[in-house]
C-alpha positions as CSV (number, residue, x, y, z in Angstrom):
1,M,-7.5,8.5,-9.5
2,S,-4.8,7.9,-6.9
3,V,-5.4,8.6,-3.2
4,L,-2.0,10.3,-3.0
5,T,-2.5,12.7,-5.9
6,K,-5.7,14.5,-4.9
7,T,-6.0,17.0,-2.1
8,T,-9.0,16.3,0.1
9,H,-10.6,17.7,3.1
10,R,-12.4,14.6,4.2
11,R,-11.0,13.0,7.4
12,K,-11.1,9.5,6.0
13,H,-9.0,10.4,2.9
14,A,-6.6,12.4,5.1
15,M,-5.9,9.4,7.4
16,E,-5.5,7.0,4.4
17,E,-3.1,9.4,2.8
18,L,-1.1,9.8,6.0
19,H,-0.7,6.1,6.3
20,L,0.1,5.6,2.6
21,L,2.8,8.4,2.8
22,S,4.3,6.8,5.9
23,L,4.4,3.4,4.2
24,R,5.9,4.9,1.1
25,F,8.6,6.7,3.1
26,R,9.4,3.5,5.0
27,C,9.8,1.7,1.6
28,F,12.1,4.3,0.3
29,M,14.2,4.2,3.5
30,S,14.4,0.4,3.5
31,T,17.7,-1.3,2.8
32,Y,16.1,-4.6,2.2
33,V,15.8,-6.0,-1.3
34,D,12.4,-7.3,-0.4
35,V,10.8,-4.4,1.3
36,S,8.1,-6.6,2.8
37,Q,10.7,-8.2,5.0
38,D,11.7,-4.9,6.7
39,P,10.3,-4.6,10.2
40,K,9.5,-0.9,9.8
41,V,7.6,-1.5,6.6
42,K,5.7,-4.3,8.3
43,A,4.8,-1.9,11.2
44,S,3.5,0.7,8.7
45,Q,1.5,-2.0,6.9
46,Q,-0.1,-3.0,10.1
47,R,-1.0,0.6,11.0
48,L,-2.6,1.0,7.6
49,L,-4.5,-2.2,8.0
50,N,-5.7,-1.1,11.4
51,Q,-6.8,2.2,10.1
52,I,-8.9,0.8,7.2
53,K,-10.4,-1.8,9.5
54,R,-11.4,0.8,12.0
55,A,-12.8,3.3,9.5
56,L,-13.8,1.4,6.4
57,P,-11.7,2.3,3.3
58,S,-12.9,5.1,1.0
59,P,-14.2,4.1,-2.5
60,E,-11.0,5.6,-4.0
61,F,-8.8,3.5,-1.7
62,Q,-10.8,0.4,-2.5
63,A,-10.6,1.0,-6.3
64,N,-6.8,1.5,-6.1
65,Y,-5.6,-1.2,-3.6
66,M,-8.3,-3.7,-2.7
67,D,-8.1,-7.1,-4.4
68,H,-5.6,-5.8,-7.0
69,M,-2.2,-4.2,-7.0
70,G,-1.9,-0.4,-7.2
71,T,1.1,1.9,-7.1
72,I,1.8,4.0,-4.0
73,G,2.3,7.5,-5.3
74,T,2.8,8.8,-8.8
75,D,6.3,7.5,-9.5
76,G,5.3,3.9,-9.4
77,R,8.3,2.5,-7.5
78,F,6.2,0.6,-5.0
79,A,3.0,-1.3,-5.4
80,L,0.4,-2.2,-2.7
81,H,-2.2,-4.9,-2.5
82,I,-4.7,-5.4,0.3
83,N,-7.0,-8.5,0.2
84,N,-10.8,-8.0,0.3
85,D,-11.2,-9.0,3.9
86,M,-8.4,-6.6,5.0
87,T,-6.3,-9.2,6.8
88,H,-3.2,-9.1,4.5
89,C,-1.2,-6.3,3.0
90,T,1.6,-6.8,0.4
91,V,4.1,-4.2,-0.7
92,L,6.6,-4.8,-3.6
93,R,9.2,-2.8,-5.4
94,T,7.9,-2.5,-9.0
95,S,11.5,-2.3,-10.2
96,T,11.8,-6.0,-9.5
97,L,9.3,-7.1,-12.1
98,A,9.8,-10.7,-11.2
99,N,8.1,-10.0,-7.8
100,V,5.1,-8.4,-9.5
101,H,4.7,-11.3,-12.0
102,Q,5.0,-13.8,-9.2
103,F,2.3,-11.9,-7.3
104,L,0.0,-11.7,-10.3
105,R,0.3,-15.5,-10.7
106,G,-0.8,-15.9,-7.1
107,G,2.6,-16.8,-5.6
108,A,2.6,-14.1,-2.9
């Protein structure tokens, strides 16, 4: 179950969805080949990290993005990973499969 595909009325889910949508929009608008190098994407990542640190992530968010890579949205163009202690966030274009394979091998 993706956080971005379900309508919810819980405040925690709504805030997570808002930050994920903002991050996804920044990724779409980025002209960088490596979206994680874009300053606007970095700012969105930091806002997302701050939100989930402030109000602990929902179980759905944890299942999708914590300690493994999950796609942002239903089209699967971008993938997000947040480490378990919520200190580092990684966003990759899934169209560049080399980046995903490098991440899965532990290179990111």
